N, C-alpha and C positions, 0 to 999 in steps of 0.2 A: 689917641681915640678915633676911628673914621666915622665919621656921620654917620647918624644908627639910621635906617628905614622907620617910617608915621608907624607903617604892619603891626611891629610888635605889640605896640602896647593896646592899639586895636581890638587885637587878635586879644592880646590879656583879656580886656575889658570885657571882651563878648565872651571868652570862658569864663572870670568870676559869676559872671551872671546864670551860670547854670548852676551854681549851689548857693547864691546868694537868699539869704531870709532863710535859712535854714536853722536848726535847730541853735537853740542854745547846746646848817649843815655845819657840817662840820669842815675845820679844818682838812685840806687834805694832801700828805702824808708821805715820804716816802717808804715803802716798804720791800718785800724782796721781788729782784727784779724778773723772775720770770712770771709773777700776776700779780707786779704791784701795783697800789695807786698812785698817784702823779707824787711825784717827787718837788714841785712850786707848788708854794702854797699863795694862792690866790688874795687871800682874805677869808672872812667870816661873812656869811650873807644872812640878812634880816631872818630872825627865828619862823620858823614855817610853822605854820597853824596845822593843828593837828587832822578836820576835818574840814578840805579845800569847800568851797563856795562852787566851782564847777571840773566836770570830770573831764578831764583833757586826751583821755587815752582817745585813738582817731580824732580826734578834733580839728578844722578847715580853718584856712584864713578864713573864708567868707563865714562858714556856723560863729567863730572866735568874735570879728569884727559885731554879726545880728547880736550876737549874744550882749557885746557892750552898749551896741547901741539901746537896745531894749535897756540896759539897768539890770540885768539878770548876774553881770559879773563887771569885775574890772579887770585894768593892763597886771594891776597888783595882785590883782586872787586869781590870773592867771599866773604871774610868776612863784608865787608859794603854793601853788597846785604843781607846776614844774619842778621847784625844788624837793618837794615832799614827792613827790615823783623818782625823783633821783637819788633820792637816800634808801626810798626803798627795794630799789629794783636794779642801781647802777653802787650806788654802795654798800648794797647789802641784797640780803634775797638772791635771787637769779646770779645778782653781781655781775653785770656786763660789763664793767671798767672800759667803758666808753666815753665818757666827762673827765678831762682830764684836769679843768680849770672849772673853778666859778665868780661870776663879774659880782663882787661886791657890794657892786650898788647897783644892780638890778634891780633891786625894789624901789631903790629911790628914783631910779630911773623911768620907772614904770608908774611912780606917784602923779609924776611930771606929767609925764605924757598924760595922764589920767587929767589933769588939772587942764589940761591942753582941751580935749575933751568937751568939758566942762565949761569951756567959756567957750566951742562951737567951732577952734580951730582944731580942723581934721588936717594929717599932711597924707592921707592916702590908705592902699590896702594893709599894708602893715603899722598903719597908727598901730600903736599895743601890742605888737607880735609878736611873743619867745624865740630869737632865732639863737643857735650854738652855733660856731664857725669854726672850723679845722685849724691845730694850735702850728701851723705854720703859717697865716695870718693876722699879721699886725693886730693887736688888739691894746689899744693908750692902758697903761698901769697895767696890763696882763703880762705873765710871763709868755714870750715865741719862743716855745723850747723846737720844735721842728721832732720830737719824741725823743728829745737827746740830752743825756745828762749835762752835756758841757754846753745846755743853752738854759741849766734849769733858773740862773741868773740871771736871765736877756729880758729887759722889760722895755719895749720900746714905750718912748716919750708919745708918738702918734700912731694915729689907725690907720691902717692900708685906705687906701681908694675907697675897695667897694665899701669897708666894716662906715667910713663916712660916710658913703653915698646909704648905706642904709640905717645908721641916725637920720640923715638928713629926710629919709623916707619916713619915721616914726617907730623903725624895729629898736627892738630891745635886746640889748644883745645878753643874754644868759649868762656864757660859757663860752669854754673849749673842748673842744672833743681831741681824744687819744687819732693816731695815725699809726701804720708802719713809719717808723724813725727813717728819719729823712726822707719820706715819701717813698717807701722801697728804691732807693736807689745808696744803697754802701756795700750792699755785697748782692753776689747772684743767688746766694741761701739763704735768703732772709724770711723771713716767719712775716704776715700781712698781718696785719693789726698788731703790732708787736712792737714795743719801744722802751728804751732803758728809764725814760719818766716816765711811761703811764703804763707798763707792762702791757697784758694781751688782753683784747678785746674781742668780747665772742659773743655768737651768733646770735641774735633773741629769740631764733624759733629752733635752734638745736646748742642747748651750747658748751658742749663739743665742738661744736663746728667754728670753721673759721669766718671772718666778716669781710673778708675779702681785703686789699688792699687796694690805694694808700689811705683812703681816708675811711676807711674800716670806724673809726670811732660816730662819728657822722652819721655812716647806714645803722648802726644800731641802734644808736640815738632816737633818731629820726624813725624808726622802723618801732619802737618799744614808744614812742610820744613822750619821748623825756625833753621832746619841746615843737613847736610847729610844725618847723619847717628849720632847715641847716645849707649849711656853706660848705662843699668841698672842694678839689683842686684835684688837675688829670695832668697828665703829661700823658701817660698813655694809658684810660683802662682804669683808672683811678675814683674817679666816678663812678661809670656805667655798669664796673664789676661790683665794687660796693652797694650800687642802690639795686643791681639785676639779683643778687645774693640774698641781702635783706629785704626784698617784697617791695621796689620802690622805685618810681619815676627819679629819672638820671636825666640833669643835660648837662653836655660839655657844649658850651659856644665856639662859634665861631675864634680862632685865636686873635684876639685885640679889640673883640665887643667890652669885655669887662678889663677895664684897669689893672697890670699885674704889679704894679709899684706896693710892696709892703707885704710881698709875701715872698715866705724863703724858696727861693729857685732851681728847677732843676735847668731846663730851656726854655731861652726864649725864645726857641721858633714854635713852641707845644706847649706849656703851659697854660693853662685859663683856668679859673674858678667858675663857680657853676650851682645853681639848687642840684639841691636832692630831696625829696619829700614824697609826702605819700597819694599827691595827684598830678596830674598837668595843672589843672587851677594854681593851684601851692606853688608848686615852680616855678609858671608862668610870674605869679606874684612877686614873686621873689628874684629872679630872672630881672623885672624892668627897675625895681628896686637898684642892685646892683652895678647895671650899667646906665645908673642917672639918666635912666630915659626920661620926658613928661612926665607928668600924671598923667594914670590911669584911662582919669574918669575924661574922655577926647568926646567932644560932641558929634563925632562922627561914628560911633562907638556904634554896630548895627544893635538892633532890638532886636533880642533873640534871648528866650532861656532851654537852648538848645543847639550845646557847645559842638554835639555832632552835626549838626545843621549847617555852622560856621565854614567846615568843610569836611565836605561828605566825601566818603571813599567813594562813591560811584562815579567811574571814570577815571579813577586814582589808579596808575601802572607803577608797579613794584618790584625790581630785581631782588629776586629771594638766592642771596651765596653758600650754597650748597658746600663753596669749601668749609665753608663755618661748621660744618654739619658733617657725620658722620664716626665720629668722638665716641659719641655714647647714644644709648637705642632710646633712654626715658627721652631726653632734650631733645633730637630727632620727633619722637611722638606727641610731644608738647607745640615745636612748629611746625607739624604739621596740619596738627590742629585748632594753631591759631591762622592757618594761613586760609584755611578752610573759612574761617570765618571771617576774614577779608573778603574771602571769593564770593561768602555770600552775603555778601554787605554790596557789591557789585564794583569791588577793588578787580582787578587786572595781576594778576598776580606770576612772573613768569621766572624761567632759570637765567639766570646773569654770571659772569663768572667774571673776575679780575686778573685780566692777562698776567701782571707783576706781582700775584700777590703771596706776599713773605719774601722779595726778592730788596724790600727795601730795612730792612731786619740791620745788617753789618752796618749799612751806613747810617742809619740811625742812631743806634749803640755810638758809632763814633762824632756825629752832631752830639750827643747826650756830654761826652765824656768832657767835650773842648768845652758845650754850656754852662756843663755844673760848674765849672773851675772858675771860668769866667763870673759868674754872675752871683755865684756863692762870695767870692773874695768880696766881692763889691759889697752886697749886703752885710755882713759881716764889718765892711768898715766903714760906711755909711751909719752903721745901728746907733753906737757901738755895741761889737758881741763883747761877749766874756774871751773868744777865741777870734786872733784877730785874719785867721787866712786859714784854707783848707790843709794845709803843709802843716800848723798848728793844730790844728780839729783832727788833722788824725796821727799828730804828737800823741794830744792829749788822752782819746782813744785807747792809744798803746799806756798809756804809762796808769789807764785806768781799765783794764782789759776785763776787771772779776765782775763791774757792774755792766760796761757797756757794751763788752763781749764776751758775754756769756755761750751763746748761742753759735753765731754766725760772728762772721771777720768783714774785712773792710775793704775789700777788694776792685770792687766799684772805685772807693776815692782814689786807693794807690795809683790807679789807672788813668785817672783821670788830673792826678796832680802832676804824672810827666806828660802829659798834654801839653802844648807851648800856649801861645795866641790864637785870636782868632783871624788874625792874618796869615795862619799860613796854608796854603793851597791844600792839604791833606782834609784842615775844615771847610774852607769852601767847596771842595769839589765833591764831600761828601753829603753837604748840604743841600747842593743844587739836585744832587741823585738822590738822595731819600725823597726832594719834594717834589719831583716829575717821576720818580718810581710809583710813588702812593697816588701822586695825586695828577697832573698831566698824561701820561701812562697808565694811569690804576683807577681811583674813582669816579675823575670828575667827566675821563673818558669812556667811563660805562655809563654813568646818569646820562653822559648829552648823546653820545651814541644809541644805546638801549630807551631815547626819550623818558625815563626813567622819572618820577616823581620821588622818590627815597629805593634807596638797594634798601634790605632788609635782611638777619639777621641771629641767629641764636645770640646772645648778648656773653655766654661762658655758661660752662657749667656748672650742677647746683653744687650748692660749698662742702669743702672737703676737710675732714676731721683736722682739727688745731695739731700741725706736727713738730715739735720745733728740735729734731733732731737729722727731720730732712725736708723741713722748709714747705713751701707751697707745692701743691698738687691740683695744675691748671687741667680744666679739661679741654679747653675751646678757650677761643677771644673771636668774635664776629664786626670787634670793632676798630684795631691795629690800622688798617685803610686811615680812616679820619682822622684821629691820633694824630699821623703823621704829618700827613696834607695840609691840617689845620682848620680842617673842614669843622661844623657841627656835625653832633648824633646825639643821640635820645634811646632809654633804655625803659619801656614800660612791661608792667609786670604782664607776666603770661601763662601762667600756672606753677605748679608747683610739682618737684617728682620725690616721693617719698615722703611729703612733707615739708619740702627744700623749696621755696623759691625759685622760681628762672624769670628770666626776661625779653625778650625781641625788641631788638637793634632796631633805630631807623638812624640811616647813614644820609645826610644830608650834604647839596652845592655849597661854597662859599658863602657866607655873607645872606645863607639862605635862614635865616634863624626861625625868622615870623613863620615863613610855609613850612615848617618841620614841626614848631611848634602846633601849626593849628592840625598839619594830619596826624601828631601825635594823637593829640586830643578827639581826632575821628576814631581811631586807631582803639586807644584807651575803650573809650563807649563802647565800640565791637567786642571788647576784651572784658567786658562790665564781668567783676566775680570772679578774674586770678587772680585778685589782692585777697587776701586775708591776714591781718592782725597776726602777731607771736603769740605764739604760748609756750615758750620759755621748756618744752622739754630739756631733762637734762641730756639724752641719747637718741639715738636713736634702738627699737628693738625689731625684729622680722617680723 
């Protein structure tokens, strides 16, 4: 992992000060694959109290810490409250189907952290904070399925590096979240949020709408306050899209900032984990812990109670990518309204255009196919996993098609299996082309020549109806260049369309993570009120 700039922990400290001091199950088994509970059994957690001591709805990291400091509740109380909420909202009631496995040691882990707190030993801002992680990330003792029944019995012995960092920071791993099977890289006709191991995740704002993918479970869970914060992963849009349609902040770091070992891979060039949260402050706290940065309480942290003051919009210059607009009138109107608020705060917003827009797509797919085969074969062999390699996985899916492939096939698997080693010229040329078109000749060129602090665009359109027959219905995507270039991107809530959340994306320069988070804090402050908690409506009515 490259050296990290000191600016990021300082930024996080300043953002967290804003909210500091504020107020304070049953086994999961396989069912019908069309909307099934998880196949993998993670054990039975401790009995949940009927009346939680703390209301965790919309509870922030800072509010949770303030409550624990004041003795109003403990980390174990938080775990009890979240487990009760998962039982009431995820397993029944609205039945979001966002959590695929629970950690049977979560309460014991929380009690141990409570004991540390009582002894005056605090690990940082995540001490005692319950976290959900996507089920393509290894957590020792819990299945890592990537949403596939083929990996239902795959239980890694070790934590992924980012999970080890979270534990070191004092986080409580509450459980794992559902995802689009194989992170949406099995078929071109896949259904975001559906997996054979976990069934279909539903959007908590309107239940018959999609939660987007592939980090759909994390998006739905954190929007519905099933944990304080959550971890997603992205190859191209899998943090930003589910964050946007679930009314969250989602941050995709520069590729390489967060270690990737212990994560089921798609692409070594583009894969990264990242935080998904209800605020920039919470995302920043999680980002610090996952990336293994120094403690948040740095001596030179700015003394301010105003997050916007650490990153004022006055004098900032944004390039608006209208290439991501023009596909949905409501989305365009929401974007223009957000831009007007940025301008009112003193920011300069001018139209910008990436000259290579979309030209990297063919090369990107070639890279993903090659890297998926190479990376997945290594992950499965090192596991060891129940299936030995991609070829065996294809055979397993074929033999179990009624359970594994009831809605869509595995043509991307088959295309990847046909690829050769990463030494082939076709791969090397495609990788160089994709990086150049999205990065040096694309996003980075526009940032540099335009003198922009960031490029902005609508993240994606509002959530579409879940459609197992026709698959996903994406309206637009404003994040693709950053995904392929490996540069940081961020989405913040900017409003709603018929009660469905939409987000504004900020795209920054490579290793500009600290600056982009700071800018995001200022944008979030200016767009205050753009986010509300979900209301679990069954469907939309005219």
